[in-house]
C-alpha positions as a Python dict, from the first residue, in 0.01 Angstrom:
ca = {
    (1, 'M'): (0, 0, 0),
    (2, 'K'): (-95, -293, -214),
    (3, 'L'): (-210, -234, -571),
    (4, 'K'): (-348, -464, -838),
    (5, 'L'): (-325, -436, -1215),
    (6, 'I'): (-678, -399, -1356),
    (7, 'K'): (-613, -278, -1709),
    (8, 'G'): (-394, -442, -1970),
    (9, 'R'): (-194, -763, -1960),
    (10, 'S'): (119, -611, -1810),
    (11, 'Y'): (269, -286, -1685),
    (12, 'N'): (638, -206, -1690),
    (13, 'A'): (725, 153, -1611),
    (14, 'I'): (863, 374, -1333),
    (15, 'G'): (1011, 75, -1150),
    (16, 'V'): (688, -126, -1155),
    (17, 'N'): (680, -459, -1336),
    (18, 'V'): (358, -661, -1309),
    (19, 'T'): (177, -905, -1535),
    (20, 'E'): (-163, -1068, -1541),
    (21, 'K'): (-3, -1374, -1379),
    (22, 'Q'): (147, -1159, -1102),
    (23, 'P'): (-94, -860, -1092),
    (24, 'S'): (-27, -741, -737),
    (25, 'F'): (233, -486, -643),
    (26, 'E'): (325, -344, -303),
    (27, 'T'): (488, -10, -237),
    (28, 'A'): (549, 217, 58),
    (29, 'D'): (572, 516, -177),
    (30, 'K'): (232, 685, -143),
    (31, 'K'): (292, 928, -429),
    (32, 'L'): (379, 640, -663),
    (33, 'A'): (68, 451, -553),
    (34, 'A'): (-152, 756, -612),
    (35, 'K'): (4, 808, -956),
    (36, 'L'): (-55, 443, -1053),
    (37, 'I'): (-417, 452, -935),
    (38, 'K'): (-483, 775, -1123),
    (39, 'S'): (-338, 614, -1437),
    (40, 'G'): (-637, 380, -1441),
    (41, 'Y'): (-415, 72, -1466),
    (42, 'F'): (-422, -10, -1094),
    (43, 'T'): (-664, -24, -805),
    (44, 'L'): (-594, -18, -436),
    (45, 'I'): (-639, -353, -267),
    (46, 'A'): (-788, -303, 75),
    (47, 'E'): (-524, -455, 296),
    (48, 'S'): (-760, -548, 577),
    (49, 'A'): (-1051, -657, 361),
    (50, 'K'): (-1093, -1030, 346),
    (51, 'A'): (-1316, -1245, 133),
    (52, 'D'): (-1640, -1369, 288),
    (53, 'S'): (-1609, -1644, 547),
    (54, 'G'): (-1680, -1993, 430),
    (55, 'S'): (-1563, -1926, 76),
    (56, 'G'): (-1225, -2088, 136),
    (57, 'N'): (-1057, -1753, 63),
    (58, 'E'): (-1063, -1601, 412),
    (59, 'N'): (-711, -1459, 380),
    (60, 'K'): (-735, -1337, 21),
    (61, 'E'): (-721, -961, -18),
    (62, 'I'): (-979, -812, -252),
    (63, 'P'): (-991, -488, -450),
    (64, 'L'): (-1237, -218, -350),
    (65, 'E'): (-1436, -274, -670),
    (66, 'K'): (-1506, -636, -571),
    (67, 'M'): (-1623, -557, -215),
    (68, 'T'): (-1981, -584, -98),
    (69, 'T'): (-2158, -287, 56),
    (70, 'A'): (-2090, -424, 406),
    (71, 'Q'): (-1720, -471, 328),
    (72, 'L'): (-1688, -118, 190),
    (73, 'E'): (-1862, 28, 493),
    (74, 'A'): (-1645, -173, 732),
    (75, 'Y'): (-1329, -69, 547),
    (76, 'A'): (-1432, 297, 555),
    (77, 'K'): (-1515, 275, 925),
    (78, 'E'): (-1178, 115, 999),
    (79, 'K'): (-1003, 398, 814),
    (80, 'N'): (-1231, 671, 961),
    (81, 'I'): (-1363, 766, 617),
    (82, 'D'): (-1705, 934, 608),
    (83, 'L'): (-1943, 776, 357),
    (84, 'T'): (-2233, 1013, 425),
    (85, 'G'): (-2442, 1057, 110),
    (86, 'A'): (-2292, 756, -68),
    (87, 'T'): (-2592, 543, -167),
    (88, 'K'): (-2426, 322, -428),
    (89, 'N'): (-2108, 116, -409),
    (90, 'A'): (-1956, 327, -687),
    (91, 'D'): (-2012, 633, -467),
    (92, 'R'): (-1862, 456, -165),
    (93, 'I'): (-1555, 352, -366),
    (94, 'A'): (-1512, 706, -501),
    (95, 'K'): (-1530, 854, -150),
    (96, 'I'): (-1281, 599, -16),
    (97, 'K'): (-1036, 661, -300),
    (98, 'T'): (-1074, 1039, -266),
    (99, 'A'): (-1006, 1018, 108),
    (100, 'L'): (-704, 791, 55),
    (101, 'D'): (-566, 1020, -219),
    (102, 'A'): (-613, 1327, 4),
    (103, 'A'): (-450, 1148, 294),
    (104, 'N'): (-156, 1045, 74),
    (105, 'D'): (-114, 1404, -43),
    (106, 'N'): (-111, 1518, 321),
    (107, 'G'): (112, 1239, 451),
    (108, 'V'): (-160, 1067, 654),
    (109, 'D'): (-106, 695, 707),
    (110, 'F'): (-421, 476, 697),
    (111, 'S'): (-231, 151, 740),
    (112, 'G'): (-283, 131, 1114),
    (113, 'E'): (89, 73, 1160),
    (114, 'V'): (294, 284, 1401),
}
C-alpha cells in the first residue's frame, strides 16, 4: 500500500520517516497503513489511479482526495467497492476508505496481486 503525508512537514515514528520533500511511503503492513491513515497524517494513494491523459502526468499516482468523480468510481469498481448512496466525492472517499479498512482488518487484499 502506498501512503502520502498530508499533514505536517514531516513524520518520524514507528519506523516511518517521511518529509514534505519525500511525502510518499510504501508498506506491505496493512495494520500499519490503517494506523497511519487513522492518525490523519496520511492518505492512501490509489495505486492504479493515474492522472488525466494529456496532462503530462499519466503515470503519476494521485491520492483519493484529489480524484475526480469518474476516477473514484473507476477505482471503486476495480476494487469491487459498492458506492451506492454516495452522492458526493467526500461520501465516495469515505466509503472507499471504510471498505479498505474493513478489508485490511479481515486480511483481504485489494492490490490485485496474487
